[in-house]
C-alpha positions, 0 to 999 in steps of 0.5 A, a space after each residue: 735399507 736406509 730409512 729417511 730421517 723425519 724433517 721438522 720445521 722448527 723455530 727456536 731462538 739462539 741461546 747457549 743451550 741451542 747454539 750447537 743445535 742451530 749450527 747443525 752440530 748435533 747429528 741424528 739419523 732419525 730427525 732433521 730440524 729445518 730452522 726458520 729464522 724468526 726475530 725476535 723469536 716471540 713473533 713465532 708464538 702467535 703463528 704457532 698457536 693459531 695455525 700450528 705453523 711450525 712442527 717445533 717452536 719455542 713458546 712463552 709459558 703464559 702463551 702456552 698455558 692460555 693455549 692449553 686452556 683453549 685446547 690448542 693442539 700443542 704439547 709442552 716439552 720439559 725444556 727451559 730455554 729462558 728463565 729469569 728474575 723479572 723485577 728489573 723489567 718494571 720501570 718508573 720515572 725517577 721523579 714520579 709518584 712510585 717509590 716501591 711496589 706497594 705504591 702500585 695499588 691503583 697505578 697506571 701501568 703499561 705493558 706490551 700485551 696483558 698476556 706477556 709472560 714477564 707481566 704475568 709473573 710480576 702481577 702474580 708476585 705483586 699480588 702475593 707479596 704486596 697485596 696489589 692485585 691486577 684488577 686494582 690497577 689500570 693497565 694499558 696494552 699495545 698488542 693482542 694476545 697470541 691466543 686469538 680467543 682471548 680478550 683483555 679483562 675489563 681493567 685493561 685498555 688499548 693504547 691509542 694509535 701512535 702511543 708508545 710504551 716508553 714515551 707514555 712512561 716518560 711523559 707521565 701518561 702511566 706511572 710504571 711500565 713493564 719491558 721485556 728483553 729490550 730495556 731502555 737506556 733512559 737515565 730518567 727512569 729507575 726500577 720500581 723495585 729499589 733492589 730488583 736483585 734482592 727481590 728476585 732472590 727473595 722470590 727464588 728463596 720463597 718458591 724454590 725456582 726462577 720464573 719460567 719464560 720460554 719453553 718448547 712445544 711440538 704439534 700434538 699430531 706429531 707427538 701422538 703419531 711419532 713419539 720417538 721423534 719427541 724423545 730424539 728431539 729432547 736428546 738433541 736439545 740436551 746434547 746441545 746444552 739446553 735445560 731438559 728437566 723432568 716434569 716433577 722438577 718443573 711442577 712447582 713453577 708450572 703450578 704457580 704459573 697456572 695459579 697466577 694466570 687464573 687469578 689475572 683473568 688469562 685462563 677461561 678455565 683452570 687445569 692441573 699441572 699434570 694436565 699441562 703435559 697432556 700429549 707428552 709421550 710416556 717415554 718422557 719422564 
C-alpha cells in the first residue's frame, strides 16, 4: 500500500541553504512542501503569527520571541536562515551631530518597526557596550509589530502620514536610522559605528555568536500530531544546505535575545531559553 505524502504550505526566502529545497531537489516520500511566493519574506511573518496562514514559515527571532510570550501556537525549529552583524545597518548624516554610538543618548532614531530584529540587536548592544538604553532615546516607527497584541512603549512615536525613514534622516528630522536588508545608496550618510566590521567582530568575540535574524517555525498542532514531519523537514533543510543546529548550540543567542527583548519592553513576560523550544519534538536534539 502506498502512503500519500503530507503537504505543508510553506513560506521561505531564497538563500544558498534553501535553494535546493525551493527547486524541489530534495526528495521525500513522507513530505511535500507547497511553497508560496512571498516577497519580501518578512511579509509572511504577521500572517503566520496572527492567523497561522502557513504550516511552515521563516520568521525573525524577535517576532518569534514576542509570539512565544503571547502564547501563539508556533514551534521554533533550530534552523538558522539568516545571521549577521548588525552595526552596518545604523546610519546617520555625515554632517550631523552623531560621531559614534555613545552620542546616541537622547538621540532621535527612526526604524521601520520598534520590534524589528535588527533594531532589537542594535539597541541591546548599545545598552550593553555604551550604556545607551532604549528608553533614553526618542524612537520613530512606521509600522506595527507582527504580533497584534503588542503596543509600542511610551518612548516610541509613530511617524506622520507621508513621512519616510530615509527622507527623515536626510532632512534632519531624526539623528540616526536603522535599515534592514535594503541599504540606501546615499553619499550624504555614513554608519554610526565608525568601523562597523570591527564592532561586529567585537560583539562576536564577546558573545561567541553572530546575532540571529531569521529562523524557521511550524504550526504547533502539526508538530504535536505529526512529529515525524518535523524530523523530515529538518532532514530536508539540512540536505539543502541550511544551518540546522542543536538547541544547545543556539542557547546563548536565544538567551541574549530574550534578555534584550525583555529590557526593551518587547515582551509581556520573561521566559527561559528552554521554554522557547516548547512543542519541539523530543526527537530533535
